[in-house]
N, CA, C and O atoms as a printed pandas DataFrame, in Angstrom:
     atom_number atom_name residue_name chain_id  residue_number  x_coord  y_coord  z_coord
0              1         N          PHE        A               1  147.925  199.598  -17.374
1              2        CA          PHE        A               1  148.442  200.940  -17.575
2              3         C          PHE        A               1  147.531  201.723  -18.505
3              4         O          PHE        A               1  146.914  201.168  -19.414
4              5         N          ARG        A               2  147.461  203.016  -18.258
5              6        CA          ARG        A               2  146.713  203.887  -19.153
6              7         C          ARG        A               2  147.657  204.367  -20.243
7              8         O          ARG        A               2  148.877  204.346  -20.078
8              9         N          SER        A               3  147.091  204.793  -21.341
9             10        CA          SER        A               3  147.923  205.233  -22.464
10            11         C          SER        A               3  148.703  206.506  -22.137
11            12         O          SER        A               3  149.701  206.800  -22.794
12            13         N          SER        A               4  148.270  207.252  -21.146
13            14        CA          SER        A               4  148.968  208.480  -20.778
14            15         C          SER        A               4  150.146  208.214  -19.831
15            16         O          SER        A               4  150.988  209.090  -19.632
16            17         N          GLU        A               5  150.209  207.023  -19.255
17            18        CA          GLU        A               5  151.286  206.701  -18.321
18            19         C          GLU        A               5  152.547  206.285  -19.071
19            20         O          GLU        A               5  152.491  205.739  -20.173
20            21         N          THR        A               6  153.666  206.557  -18.447
21            22        CA          THR        A               6  154.934  206.129  -19.041
22            23         C          THR        A               6  155.576  205.080  -18.138
23            24         O          THR        A               6  155.437  205.103  -16.915
24            25         N          VAL        A               7  156.268  204.183  -18.777
25            26        CA          VAL        A               7  156.940  203.110  -18.059
26            27         C          VAL        A               7  158.424  203.206  -18.381
27            28         O          VAL        A               7  158.821  203.305  -19.541
28            29         N          GLU        A               8  159.226  203.176  -17.337
29            30        CA          GLU        A               8  160.667  203.242  -17.545
30            31         C          GLU        A               8  161.170  201.890  -18.015
31            32         O          GLU        A               8  160.862  200.862  -17.411
32            33         N          LYS        A               9  161.942  201.889  -19.090
33            34        CA          LYS        A               9  162.475  200.644  -19.650
34            35         C          LYS        A               9  163.634  200.149  -18.791
35            36         O          LYS        A               9  164.534  200.913  -18.442
36            37         N          ALA        A              10  163.601  198.881  -18.460
37            38        CA          ALA        A              10  164.685  198.292  -17.669
38            39         C          ALA        A              10  165.912  198.110  -18.555
39            40         O          ALA        A              10  165.810  197.633  -19.685
40            41         N          GLU        A              11  167.059  198.491  -18.034
41            42        CA          GLU        A              11  168.293  198.310  -18.783
42            43         C          GLU        A              11  168.936  197.002  -18.355
43            44         O          GLU        A              11  169.338  196.829  -17.204
44            45         N          VAL        A              12  169.021  196.088  -19.311
45            46        CA          VAL        A              12  169.623  194.790  -19.035
46            47         C          VAL        A              12  170.882  194.625  -19.877
47            48         O          VAL        A              12  170.999  195.179  -20.970
48            49         N          ASP        A              13  171.802  193.863  -19.350
49            50        CA          ASP        A              13  173.056  193.552  -20.021
50            51         C          ASP        A              13  173.106  192.068  -20.294
51            52         O          ASP        A              13  172.651  191.271  -19.474
52            53         N          GLU        A              14  173.652  191.685  -21.431
53            54        CA          GLU        A              14  173.907  190.278  -21.703
54            55         C          GLU        A              14  175.402  190.088  -21.819
55            56         O          GLU        A              14  176.069  190.797  -22.573
56            57         N          LYS        A              15  175.934  189.126  -21.069
57            58        CA          LYS        A              15  177.370  188.868  -21.081
58            59         C          LYS        A              15  177.626  187.380  -21.210
59            60         O          LYS        A              15  176.826  186.553  -20.773
60            61         N          LYS        A              16  178.754  187.055  -21.816
61            62        CA          LYS        A              16  179.192  185.664  -21.929
62            63         C          LYS        A              16  179.958  185.275  -20.667
63            64         O          LYS        A              16  180.814  186.020  -20.190
64            65         N          PHE        A              17  179.641  184.113  -20.144
65            66        CA          PHE        A              17  180.312  183.574  -18.969
66            67         C          PHE        A              17  180.653  182.114  -19.220
67            68         O          PHE        A              17  180.009  181.447  -20.030
68            69         N          ASN        A              18  181.668  181.624  -18.523
69            70        CA          ASN        A              18  181.985  180.202  -18.517
70            71         C          ASN        A              18  181.516  179.617  -17.198
71            72         O          ASN        A              18  181.716  180.210  -16.137
72            73         N          PHE        A              19  180.890  178.448  -17.271
73            74        CA          PHE        A              19  180.437  177.770  -16.069
74            75         C          PHE        A              19  181.646  177.210  -15.326
75            76         O          PHE        A              19  182.534  176.612  -15.934
76            77         N          LEU        A              20  181.675  177.406  -14.009
77            78        CA          LEU        A              20  182.761  176.882  -13.183
78            79         C          LEU        A              20  182.317  175.645  -12.410
79            80         O          LEU        A              20  182.866  174.562  -12.613
80            81         N          TYR        A              21  181.323  175.792  -11.522
81            82        CA          TYR        A              21  180.848  174.669  -10.713
82            83         C          TYR        A              21  179.518  175.020  -10.065
83            84         O          TYR        A              21  179.089  176.174  -10.081
84            85         N          SER        A              22  178.867  174.001   -9.491
85            86        CA          SER        A              22  177.598  174.173   -8.776
86            87         C          SER        A              22  177.711  173.569   -7.390
87            88         O          SER        A              22  178.475  172.631   -7.163
88            89         N          ASP        A              23  176.932  174.125   -6.460
89            90        CA          ASP        A              23  176.745  173.486   -5.160
90            91         C          ASP        A              23  175.238  173.290   -4.975
91            92         O          ASP        A              23  174.488  173.380   -5.946
92            93         N          ASP        A              24  174.792  173.031   -3.774
93            94        CA          ASP        A              24  173.374  172.752   -3.534
94            95         C          ASP        A              24  172.450  173.918   -3.878
95            96         O          ASP        A              24  171.321  173.700   -4.319
96            97         N          LYS        A              25  172.915  175.153   -3.683
97            98        CA          LYS        A              25  172.052  176.322   -3.856
98            99         C          LYS        A              25  172.333  177.143   -5.109
99           100         O          LYS        A              25  171.407  177.685   -5.713
100          101         N          SER        A              26  173.612  177.241   -5.510
101          102        CA          SER        A              26  173.992  178.166   -6.578
102          103         C          SER        A              26  174.932  177.530   -7.584
103          104         O          SER        A              26  175.553  176.498   -7.328
104          105         N          SER        A              27  175.017  178.182   -8.740
105          106        CA          SER        A              27  175.994  177.837   -9.761
106          107         C          SER        A              27  176.892  179.047   -9.960
107          108         O          SER        A              27  176.446  180.187   -9.830
108          109         N          TYR        A              28  178.143  178.801  -10.272
109          110        CA          TYR        A              28  179.134  179.867  -10.332
110          111         C          TYR        A              28  179.719  179.968  -11.737
111          112         O          TYR        A              28  180.015  178.968  -12.391
112          113         N          PHE        A              29  179.873  181.218  -12.173
113          114        CA          PHE        A              29  180.308  181.503  -13.536
114          115         C          PHE        A              29  181.415  182.545  -13.513
115          116         O          PHE        A              29  181.520  183.339  -12.578
116          117         N          MET        A              30  182.255  182.532  -14.578
117          118        CA          MET        A              30  183.334  183.514  -14.693
118          119         C          MET        A              30  183.161  184.294  -15.988
119          120         O          MET        A              30  182.933  183.713  -17.049
120          121         N          ASP        A              31  183.271  185.616  -15.891
121          122        CA          ASP        A              31  183.210  186.502  -17.049
122          123         C          ASP        A              31  184.399  186.195  -17.953
123          124         O          ASP        A              31  185.533  186.107  -17.482
124          125         N          ASN        A              32  184.141  186.030  -19.257
125          126        CA          ASN        A              32  185.195  185.685  -20.210
126          127         C          ASN        A              32  186.225  186.789  -20.410
127          128         O          ASN        A              32  187.356  186.513  -20.810
128          129         N          ILE        A              33  185.853  188.022  -20.141
129          130        CA          ILE        A              33  186.753  189.146  -20.406
130          131         C          ILE        A              33  187.426  189.640  -19.131
131          132         O          ILE        A              33  188.652  189.747  -19.081
132          133         N          SER        A              34  186.639  189.943  -18.099
133          134        CA          SER        A              34  187.200  190.541  -16.881
134          135         C          SER        A              34  187.621  189.499  -15.845
135          136         O          SER        A              34  188.299  189.834  -14.873
136          137         N          TYR        A              35  187.229  188.247  -16.041
137          138        CA          TYR        A              35  187.496  187.148  -15.101
138          139         C          TYR        A              35  186.795  187.333  -13.755
139          140         O          TYR        A              35  187.143  186.663  -12.782
140          141         N          ASP        A              36  185.813  188.235  -13.689
141          142        CA          ASP        A              36  184.996  188.373  -12.489
142          143         C          ASP        A              36  184.106  187.143  -12.366
143          144         O          ASP        A              36  183.691  186.566  -13.371
144          145         N          GLN        A              37  183.815  186.746  -11.136
145          146        CA          GLN        A              37  182.962  185.598  -10.904
146          147         C          GLN        A              37  181.618  186.057  -10.344
147          148         O          GLN        A              37  181.549  186.982   -9.535
148          149         N          ILE        A              38  180.556  185.395  -10.790
149          150        CA          ILE        A              38  179.219  185.659  -10.257
150          151         C          ILE        A              38  178.566  184.324   -9.913
151          152         O          ILE        A              38  178.976  183.266  -10.391
152          153         N          SER        A              39  177.552  184.403   -9.079
153          154        CA          SER        A              39  176.786  183.200   -8.766
154          155         C          SER        A              39  175.331  183.446   -9.139
155          156         O          SER        A              39  174.860  184.582   -9.171
156          157         N          MET        A              40  174.634  182.350   -9.420
157          158        CA          MET        A              40  173.229  182.428   -9.790
158          159         C          MET        A              40  172.514  181.295   -9.068
159          160         O          MET        A              40  172.980  180.156   -9.082
160          161         N          LEU        A              41  171.386  181.601   -8.438
161          162        CA          LEU        A              41  170.637  180.584   -7.707
162          163         C          LEU        A              41  170.158  179.482   -8.662
163          164         O          LEU        A              41  169.668  179.763   -9.755
164          165         N          ASN        A              42  170.306  178.244   -8.234
165          166        CA          ASN        A              42  169.906  177.112   -9.073
166          167         C          ASN        A              42  168.417  177.102   -9.383
167          168         O          ASN        A              42  168.009  176.609  -10.435
168          169         N          ASN        A              43  167.589  177.646   -8.472
169          170        CA          ASN        A              43  166.155  177.671   -8.762
170          171         C          ASN        A              43  165.823  178.653   -9.885
171          172         O          ASN        A              43  164.773  178.521  -10.514
172          173         N          LEU        A              44  166.695  179.641  -10.156
173          174        CA          LEU        A              44  166.519  180.525  -11.314
174          175         C          LEU        A              44  166.867  179.798  -12.609
175          176         O          LEU        A              44  166.278  180.066  -13.656
176          177         N          ILE        A              45  167.813  178.889  -12.533
177          178        CA          ILE        A              45  168.274  178.155  -13.720
178          179         C          ILE        A              45  167.308  177.031  -14.062
179          180         O          ILE        A              45  167.106  176.725  -15.237
180          181         N          GLY        A              46  166.712  176.416  -13.051
181          182        CA          GLY        A              46  165.754  175.334  -13.270
182          183         C          GLY        A              46  166.433  174.034  -13.668
183          184         O          GLY        A              46  167.539  173.738  -13.216
184          185         N          ASP        A              47  165.757  173.249  -14.526
185          186        CA          ASP        A              47  166.279  171.955  -14.967
186          187         C          ASP        A              47  167.573  172.081  -15.760
187          188         O          ASP        A              47  168.332  171.117  -15.868
188          189         N          LYS        A              48  167.826  173.242  -16.306
189          190        CA          LYS        A              48  169.036  173.435  -17.105
190          191         C          LYS        A              48  170.311  173.312  -16.285
191          192         O          LYS        A              48  171.395  173.152  -16.846
192          193         N          VAL        A              49  170.191  173.385  -14.961
193          194        CA          VAL        A              49  171.369  173.254  -14.100
194          195         C          VAL        A              49  172.044  171.904  -14.335
195          196         O          VAL        A              49  173.260  171.787  -14.180
196          197         N          ASN        A              50  171.271  170.889  -14.705
197          198        CA          ASN        A              50  171.834  169.569  -14.980
198          199         C          ASN        A              50  172.657  169.533  -16.265
199          200         O          ASN        A              50  173.483  168.639  -16.448
200          201         N          LEU        A              51  172.437  170.495  -17.149
201          202        CA          LEU        A              51  173.164  170.533  -18.416
202          203         C          LEU        A              51  174.491  171.265  -18.322
203          204         O          LEU        A              51  175.306  171.192  -19.241
204          205         N          LEU        A              52  174.715  171.968  -17.224
205          206        CA          LEU        A              52  175.939  172.746  -17.073
206          207         C          LEU        A              52  177.142  171.833  -16.896
207          208         O          LEU        A              52  177.143  170.949  -16.039
208          209         N          LYS        A              53  178.166  172.054  -17.717
209          210        CA          LYS        A              53  179.417  171.308  -17.630
210          211         C          LYS        A              53  180.551  172.312  -17.530
211          212         O          LYS        A              53  180.436  173.442  -18.004
212          213         N          GLU        A              54  181.632  171.899  -16.917
213          214        CA          GLU        A              54  182.778  172.778  -16.724
214          215         C          GLU        A              54  183.199  173.411  -18.046
215          216         O          GLU        A              54  183.316  172.729  -19.064
216          217         N          ASN        A              55  183.425  174.728  -18.017
217          218        CA          ASN        A              55  183.852  175.557  -19.153
218          219         C          ASN        A              55  182.795  175.751  -20.237
219          220         O          ASN        A              55  183.115  176.269  -21.307
220          221         N          LEU        A              56  181.541  175.350  -19.995
221          222        CA          LEU        A              56  180.473  175.592  -20.951
222          223         C          LEU        A              56  180.220  177.096  -21.023
223          224         O          LEU        A              56  180.041  177.751  -19.996
224          225         N          GLU        A              57  180.206  177.641  -22.247
225          226        CA          GLU        A              57  179.960  179.078  -22.402
226          227         C          GLU        A              57  178.459  179.332  -22.468
227          228         O          GLU        A              57  177.750  178.739  -23.281
228          229         N          VAL        A              58  177.983  180.229  -21.593
229          230        CA          VAL        A              58  176.573  180.581  -21.515
230          231         C          VAL        A              58  176.430  182.097  -21.609
231          232         O          VAL        A              58  177.394  182.838  -21.415
232          233         N          THR        A              59  175.221  182.540  -21.909
233          234        CA          THR        A              59  174.913  183.968  -21.916
234          235         C          THR        A              59  173.989  184.246  -20.740
235          236         O          THR        A              59  172.926  183.638  -20.610
236          237         N          ILE        A              60  174.408  185.172  -19.887
237          238        CA          ILE        A              60  173.614  185.523  -18.719
238          239         C          ILE        A              60  173.109  186.952  -18.871
239          240         O          ILE        A              60  173.868  187.861  -19.207
240          241         N          THR        A              61  171.812  187.137  -18.618
241          242        CA          THR        A              61  171.207  188.461  -18.649
242          243         C          THR        A              61  171.283  189.045  -17.250
243          244         O          THR        A              61  170.873  188.411  -16.278
244          245         N          LEU        A              62  171.815  190.270  -17.156
245          246        CA          LEU        A              62  172.002  190.940  -15.867
246          247         C          LEU        A              62  171.129  192.181  -15.785
247          248         O          LEU        A              62  171.030  192.944  -16.746
248          249         N          LEU        A              63  170.500  192.377  -14.639
249          250        CA          LEU        A              63  169.738  193.589  -14.344
250          251         C          LEU        A              63  170.391  194.218  -13.134
251          252         O          LEU        A              63  170.387  193.639  -12.048
252          253         N          GLU        A              64  170.952  195.402  -13.314
253          254        CA          GLU        A              64  171.689  196.099  -12.249
254          255         C          GLU        A              64  172.758  195.184  -11.647
255          256         O          GLU        A              64  172.884  195.068  -10.428
256          257         N          GLU        A              65  173.526  194.535  -12.536
257          258        CA          GLU        A              65  174.646  193.660  -12.162
258          259         C          GLU        A              65  174.234  192.371  -11.465
259          260         O          GLU        A              65  175.093  191.646  -10.963
260          261         N          LYS        A              66  172.924  192.064  -11.422
261          262        CA          LYS        A              66  172.448  190.827  -10.808
262          263         C          LYS        A              66  171.888  189.916  -11.902
263          264         O          LYS        A              66  171.114  190.370  -12.745
264          265         N          PRO        A              67  172.269  188.636  -11.896
265          266        CA          PRO        A              67  171.782  187.720  -12.935
266          267         C          PRO        A              67  170.289  187.443  -12.794
267          268         O          PRO        A              67  169.799  187.171  -11.698
268          269         N          ILE        A              68  169.565  187.517  -13.922
269          270        CA          ILE        A              68  168.125  187.261  -13.884
270          271         C          ILE        A              68  167.716  186.099  -14.797
271          272         O          ILE        A              68  166.662  185.496  -14.594
272          273         N          SER        A              69  168.545  185.784  -15.802
273          274        CA          SER        A              69  168.231  184.639  -16.663
274          275         C          SER        A              69  169.504  184.130  -17.316
275          276         O          SER        A              69  170.519  184.824  -17.371
276          277         N          ILE        A              70  169.424  182.896  -17.811
277          278        CA          ILE        A              70  170.578  182.256  -18.428
278          279         C          ILE        A              70  170.147  181.605  -19.737
279          280         O          ILE        A              70  169.044  181.071  -19.850
280          281         N          GLU        A              71  171.033  181.660  -20.716
281          282        CA          GLU        A              71  170.782  181.017  -22.000
282          283         C          GLU        A              71  171.950  180.090  -22.297
283          284         O          GLU        A              71  173.100  180.526  -22.362
284          285         N          LEU        A              72  171.648  178.809  -22.479
285          286        CA          LEU        A              72  172.660  177.812  -22.795
286          287         C          LEU        A              72  172.790  177.676  -24.303
287          288         O          LEU        A              72  171.902  178.102  -25.042
288          289         N          PRO        A              73  173.889  177.085  -24.769
289          290        CA          PRO        A              73  173.962  176.794  -26.204
290          291         C          PRO        A              73  172.782  175.913  -26.597
291          292         O          PRO        A              73  172.287  175.137  -25.780
292          293         N          LYS        A              74  172.332  176.028  -27.840
293          294        CA          LYS        A              74  171.154  175.286  -28.285
294          295         C          LYS        A              74  171.363  173.776  -28.157
295          296         O          LYS        A              74  170.479  173.065  -27.680
296          297         N          ASN        A              75  172.514  173.293  -28.576
297          298        CA          ASN        A              75  172.783  171.857  -28.541
298          299         C          ASN        A              75  173.846  171.529  -27.504
299          300         O          ASN        A              75  174.878  172.196  -27.432
300          301         N          ILE        A              76  173.594  170.509  -26.706
301          302        CA          ILE        A              76  174.517  170.085  -25.644
302          303         C          ILE        A              76  174.800  168.594  -25.805
303          304         O          ILE        A              76  173.885  167.795  -26.002
304          305         N          LYS        A              77  176.074  168.235  -25.719
305          306        CA          LYS        A              77  176.460  166.821  -25.809
306          307         C          LYS        A              77  176.298  166.159  -24.448
307          308         O          LYS        A              77  176.661  166.727  -23.417
308          309         N          CYS        A              78  175.744  164.948  -24.461
309          310        CA          CYS        A              78  175.562  164.148  -23.244
310          311         C          CYS        A              78  175.879  162.695  -23.573
311          312         O          CYS        A              78  175.860  162.288  -24.735
312          313         N          ARG        A              79  176.166  161.927  -22.544
313          314        CA          ARG        A              79  176.404  160.495  -22.712
314          315         C          ARG        A              79  175.245  159.732  -22.075
315          316         O          ARG        A              79  174.790  160.060  -20.980
316          317         N          VAL        A              80  174.774  158.695  -22.797
317          318        CA          VAL        A              80  173.696  157.851  -22.290
318          319         C          VAL        A              80  174.308  156.867  -21.305
319          320         O          VAL        A              80  175.184  156.082  -21.668
320          321         N          GLU        A              81  173.846  156.907  -20.055
321          322        CA          GLU        A              81  174.335  155.979  -19.040
322          323         C          GLU        A              81  173.578  154.662  -19.075
323          324         O          GLU        A              81  174.170  153.589  -18.963
324          325         N          LEU        A              82  172.261  154.756  -19.234
325          326        CA          LEU        A              82  171.452  153.548  -19.162
326          327         C          LEU        A              82  170.216  153.702  -20.027
327          328         O          LEU        A              82  169.509  154.707  -19.948
328          329         N          THR        A              83  169.961  152.686  -20.863
329          330        CA          THR        A              83  168.730  152.659  -21.642
330          331         C          THR        A              83  168.363  151.213  -21.903
331          332         O          THR        A              83  169.219  150.330  -21.860
332          333         N          ASP        A              84  167.091  150.970  -22.172
333          334        CA          ASP        A              84  166.616  149.613  -22.442
334          335         C          ASP        A              84  167.046  149.170  -23.833
335          336         O          ASP        A              84  167.332  149.996  -24.699
336          337         N          GLY        A              85  167.088  147.865  -24.037
337          338        CA          GLY        A              85  167.358  147.320  -25.356
338          339         C          GLY        A              85  166.155  147.486  -26.254
339          340         O          GLY        A              85  165.076  147.854  -25.792
340          341         N          VAL        A              86  166.335  147.214  -27.545
341          342        CA          VAL        A              86  165.245  147.325  -28.512
342          343         C          VAL        A              86  164.320  146.125  -28.356
343          344         O          VAL        A              86  164.776  144.988  -28.236
344          345         N          VAL        A              87  163.028  146.388  -28.358
345          346        CA          VAL        A              87  162.034  145.321  -28.291
346          347         C          VAL        A              87  161.664  144.951  -29.719
347          348         O          VAL        A              87  161.166  145.788  -30.473
348          349         N          LYS        A              88  161.905  143.703  -30.090
349          350        CA          LYS        A              88  161.641  143.252  -31.453
350          351         C          LYS        A              88  160.147  143.364  -31.758
351          352         O          LYS        A              88  159.301  143.005  -30.939
352          353         N          GLY        A              89  159.846  143.866  -32.950
353          354        CA          GLY        A              89  158.456  144.001  -33.364
354          355         C          GLY        A              89  157.808  145.311  -32.943
355          356         O          GLY        A              89  156.629  145.537  -33.214
356          357         N          GLN        A              90  158.568  146.171  -32.286
357          358        CA          GLN        A              90  158.022  147.458  -31.847
358          359         C          GLN        A              90  157.785  148.337  -33.073
359          360         O          GLN        A              90  158.623  148.377  -33.974
360          361         N          THR        A              91  156.670  149.030  -33.115
361          362        CA          THR        A              91  156.373  149.882  -34.269
362          363         C          THR        A              91  157.162  151.175  -34.188
363          364         O          THR        A              91  157.582  151.592  -33.108
364          365         N          ALA        A              92  157.362  151.804  -35.335
365          366        CA          ALA        A              92  158.152  153.039  -35.392
366          367         C          ALA        A              92  157.515  154.160  -34.577
367          368         O          ALA        A              92  158.220  154.983  -33.994
368          369         N          ALA        A              93  156.190  154.194  -34.535
369          370        CA          ALA        A              93  155.505  155.279  -33.831
370          371         C          ALA        A              93  155.759  155.241  -32.324
371          372         O          ALA        A              93  155.817  156.283  -31.672
372          373         N          SER        A              94  155.909  154.032  -31.778
373          374        CA          SER        A              94  156.089  153.934  -30.333
374          375         C          SER        A              94  157.507  153.518  -29.957
375          376         O          SER        A              94  157.732  153.013  -28.856
376          377         N          SER        A              95  158.460  153.722  -30.855
377          378        CA          SER        A              95  159.783  153.148  -30.651
378          379         C          SER        A              95  160.697  153.972  -29.742
379          380         O          SER        A              95  161.766  153.488  -29.370
380          381         N          TYR        A              96  160.324  155.176  -29.379
381          382        CA          TYR        A              96  161.187  155.942  -28.481
382          383         C          TYR        A              96  161.191  155.284  -27.109
383          384         O          TYR        A              96  160.160  154.804  -26.639
384          385         N          LYS        A              97  162.352  155.265  -26.474
385          386        CA          LYS        A              97  162.510  154.599  -25.180
386          387         C          LYS        A              97  163.192  155.539  -24.200
387          388         O          LYS        A              97  163.907  156.447  -24.622
388          389         N          PRO        A              98  162.990  155.346  -22.909
389          390        CA          PRO        A              98  163.637  156.218  -21.919
390          391         C          PRO        A              98  165.130  155.929  -21.829
391          392         O          PRO        A              98  165.574  154.793  -21.990
392          393         N          ALA        A              99  165.893  156.991  -21.565
393          394        CA          ALA        A              99  167.347  156.859  -21.389
394          395         C          ALA        A              99  167.783  157.800  -20.284
395          396         O          ALA        A              99  167.383  158.964  -20.249
396          397         N          LYS        A             100  168.612  157.285  -19.377
397          398        CA          LYS        A             100  169.177  158.116  -18.316
398          399         C          LYS        A             100  170.530  158.625  -18.789
399          400         O          LYS        A             100  171.371  157.851  -19.245
400          401         N          LEU        A             101  170.732  159.936  -18.677
401          402        CA          LEU        A             101  171.962  160.563  -19.149
402          403         C          LEU        A             101  172.968  160.730  -18.020
403          404         O          LEU        A             101  172.622  160.599  -16.846
404          405         N          ASP        A             102  174.215  161.020  -18.380
405          406        CA          ASP        A             102  175.297  161.188  -17.401
406          407         C          ASP        A             102  175.071  162.359  -16.455
407          408         O          ASP        A             102  175.703  162.431  -15.401
408          409         N          ASN        A             103  174.175  163.280  -16.817
409          410        CA          ASN        A             103  173.903  164.439  -15.962
410          411         C          ASN        A             103  172.681  164.225  -15.064
411          412         O          ASN        A             103  172.266  165.143  -14.358
412          413         N          GLY        A             104  172.105  163.021  -15.088
413          414        CA          GLY        A             104  170.969  162.713  -14.223
414          415         C          GLY        A             104  169.610  162.891  -14.872
415          416         O          GLY        A             104  168.609  162.440  -14.315
416          417         N          LEU        A             105  169.538  163.531  -16.030
417          418        CA          LEU        A             105  168.256  163.721  -16.712
418          419         C          LEU        A             105  167.811  162.424  -17.374
419          420         O          LEU        A             105  168.642  161.605  -17.766
420          421         N          THR        A             106  166.513  162.241  -17.496
421          422        CA          THR        A             106  165.952  161.123  -18.243
422          423         C          THR        A             106  165.148  161.693  -19.395
423          424         O          THR        A             106  164.245  162.504  -19.192
424          425         N          ILE        A             107  165.483  161.264  -20.615
425          426        CA          ILE        A             107  164.781  161.725  -21.810
426          427         C          ILE        A             107  164.402  160.500  -22.635
427          428         O          ILE        A             107  164.783  159.379  -22.296
428          429         N          THR        A             108  163.652  160.710  -23.722
429          430        CA          THR        A             108  163.340  159.608  -24.623
430          431         C          THR        A             108  164.246  159.692  -25.843
431          432         O          THR        A             108  164.526  160.775  -26.357
432          433         N          VAL        A             109  164.698  158.522  -26.296
433          434        CA          VAL        A             109  165.632  158.440  -27.425
434          435         C          VAL        A             109  165.139  157.378  -28.407
435          436         O          VAL        A             109  164.339  156.520  -28.037
436          437         N          PRO        A             110  165.613  157.429  -29.669
437          438        CA          PRO        A             110  165.242  156.402  -30.651
438          439         C          PRO        A             110  165.811  155.034  -30.264
439          440         O          PRO        A             110  166.724  154.955  -29.443
440          441         N          PRO        A             111  165.278  153.958  -30.849
441          442        CA          PRO        A             111  165.680  152.607  -30.454
442          443         C          PRO        A             111  167.139  152.261  -30.739
443          444         O          PRO        A             111  167.690  151.388  -30.068
444          445         N          PHE        A             112  167.781  152.909  -31.705
445          446        CA          PHE        A             112  169.168  152.558  -32.043
446          447         C          PHE        A             112  170.190  153.130  -31.060
447          448         O          PHE        A             112  171.374  152.805  -31.148
448          449         N          ILE        A             113  169.755  153.972  -30.131
449          450        CA          ILE        A             113  170.656  154.532  -29.124
450          451         C          ILE        A             113  170.890  153.488  -28.039
451          452         O          ILE        A             113  169.945  152.873  -27.545
452          453         N          GLU        A             114  172.154  153.291  -27.670
453          454        CA          GLU        A             114  172.511  152.301  -26.667
454          455         C          GLU        A             114  173.242  152.967  -25.506
455          456         O          GLU        A             114  173.702  154.103  -25.621
456          457         N          SER        A             115  173.344  152.258  -24.399
457          458        CA          SER        A             115  174.097  152.747  -23.244
458          459         C          SER        A             115  175.532  153.015  -23.674
459          460         O          SER        A             115  176.136  152.204  -24.375
460          461         N          GLY        A             116  176.076  154.148  -23.257
461          462        CA          GLY        A             116  177.441  154.527  -23.610
462          463         C          GLY        A             116  177.536  155.430  -24.821
463          464         O          GLY        A             116  178.587  156.027  -25.056
464          465         N          ASP        A             117  176.462  155.549  -25.603
465          466        CA          ASP        A             117  176.481  156.418  -26.781
466          467         C          ASP        A             117  176.518  157.884  -26.359
467          468         O          ASP        A             117  175.980  158.256  -25.316
468          469         N          GLU        A             118  177.160  158.708  -27.185
469          470        CA          GLU        A             118  177.143  160.156  -26.976
470          471         C          GLU        A             118  176.085  160.730  -27.901
471          472         O          GLU        A             118  176.068  160.452  -29.101
472          473         N          ILE        A             119  175.193  161.544  -27.317
473          474        CA          ILE        A             119  174.111  162.139  -28.099
474          475         C          ILE        A             119  174.117  163.655  -27.912
475          476         O          ILE        A             119  174.799  164.192  -27.038
476          477         N          VAL        A             120  173.344  164.320  -28.751
477          478        CA          VAL        A             120  173.154  165.767  -28.654
478          479         C          VAL        A             120  171.689  166.003  -28.302
479          480         O          VAL        A             120  170.790  165.444  -28.929
480          481         N          ILE        A             121  171.457  166.854  -27.271
481          482        CA          ILE        A             121  170.082  167.201  -26.909
482          483         C          ILE        A             121  169.878  168.706  -27.045
483          484         O          ILE        A             121  170.827  169.487  -26.966
484          485         N          ASP        A             122  168.641  169.091  -27.247
485          486        CA          ASP        A             122  168.260  170.501  -27.355
486          487         C          ASP        A             122  168.091  171.045  -25.942
487          488         O          ASP        A             122  167.276  170.532  -25.175
488          489         N          SER        A             123  168.845  172.070  -25.592
489          490        CA          SER        A             123  168.807  172.610  -24.231
490          491         C          SER        A             123  167.516  173.364  -23.929
491          492         O          SER        A             123  167.206  173.607  -22.763
492          493         N          ARG        A             124  166.765  173.736  -24.953
493          494        CA          ARG        A             124  165.541  174.499  -24.726
494          495         C          ARG        A             124  164.385  173.615  -24.283
495          496         O          ARG        A             124  163.595  174.012  -23.426
496          497         N          ASN        A             125  164.275  172.411  -24.860
497          498        CA          ASN        A             125  163.146  171.544  -24.526
498          499         C          ASN        A             125  163.588  170.176  -24.002
499          500         O          ASN        A             125  162.751  169.306  -23.762
500          501         N          LEU        A             126  164.901  169.981  -23.823
501          502        CA          LEU        A             126  165.476  168.741  -23.293
502          503         C          LEU        A             126  165.050  167.521  -24.100
503          504         O          LEU        A             126  164.685  166.490  -23.534
504          505         N          GLU        A             127  165.098  167.643  -25.435
505          506        CA          GLU        A             127  164.741  166.539  -26.317
506          507         C          GLU        A             127  165.936  166.089  -27.140
507          508         O          GLU        A             127  166.851  166.868  -27.408
508          509         N          TYR        A             128  165.916  164.830  -27.535
509          510        CA          TYR        A             128  166.947  164.225  -28.360
510          511         C          TYR        A             128  167.035  164.938  -29.710
511          512         O          TYR        A             128  166.006  165.217  -30.324
512          513         N          VAL        A             129  168.265  165.239  -30.186
513          514        CA          VAL        A             129  168.458  165.854  -31.490
514          515         C          VAL        A             129  169.110  164.855  -32.446
515          516         O          VAL        A             129  168.578  164.575  -33.520
516          517         N          LYS        A             130  170.274  164.316  -32.043
517          518        CA          LYS        A             130  170.976  163.378  -32.927
518          519         C          LYS        A             130  172.016  162.605  -32.125
519          520         O          LYS        A             130  172.344  162.947  -30.989
520          521         N          LYS        A             131  172.521  161.551  -32.761
521          522        CA          LYS        A             131  173.612  160.764  -32.176
522          523         C          LYS        A             131  174.902  161.445  -32.598
523          524         O          LYS        A             131  175.064  161.822  -33.758
524          525         N          ASN        A             132  175.823  161.602  -31.648
525          526        CA          ASN        A             132  177.092  162.249  -31.930
526          527         C          ASN        A             132  178.109  161.176  -32.314
527          528         O          ASN        A             132  178.357  160.241  -31.552
528          529         N          ASN        A             133  178.685  161.317  -33.484
529          530        CA          ASN        A             133  179.645  160.298  -33.962
530          531         C          ASN        A             133  181.046  160.550  -33.488
531          532         O          ASN        A             133  181.953  159.782  -33.808
């Protein structure tokens, strides 16, 4: 653009929605105030679609009443379905191990995390934050 040109600013809205359910193509949300329902294509949501749980409150950015992006809460609780046991003699630097979560994601967790534990992960980078007591 040249400095003499003007660009019209896009007007976007951010609204709180509760997650309802997902199918193969889309995820469905309900407006917390008006109870209107909207859908958003799963390919727009990306890997975060696996973090969506019933009644999870999210913020959706709308452009002309159409969803364009989604923001999940920073921390999400998940349950570890399967992880390896601790290998004796493993050094602290290499002690993180893979763990499969109840939502299908696989992340790395510290050695003290066991199958069945509830953990908190960061929804922005899908990394382990802490063990949930």
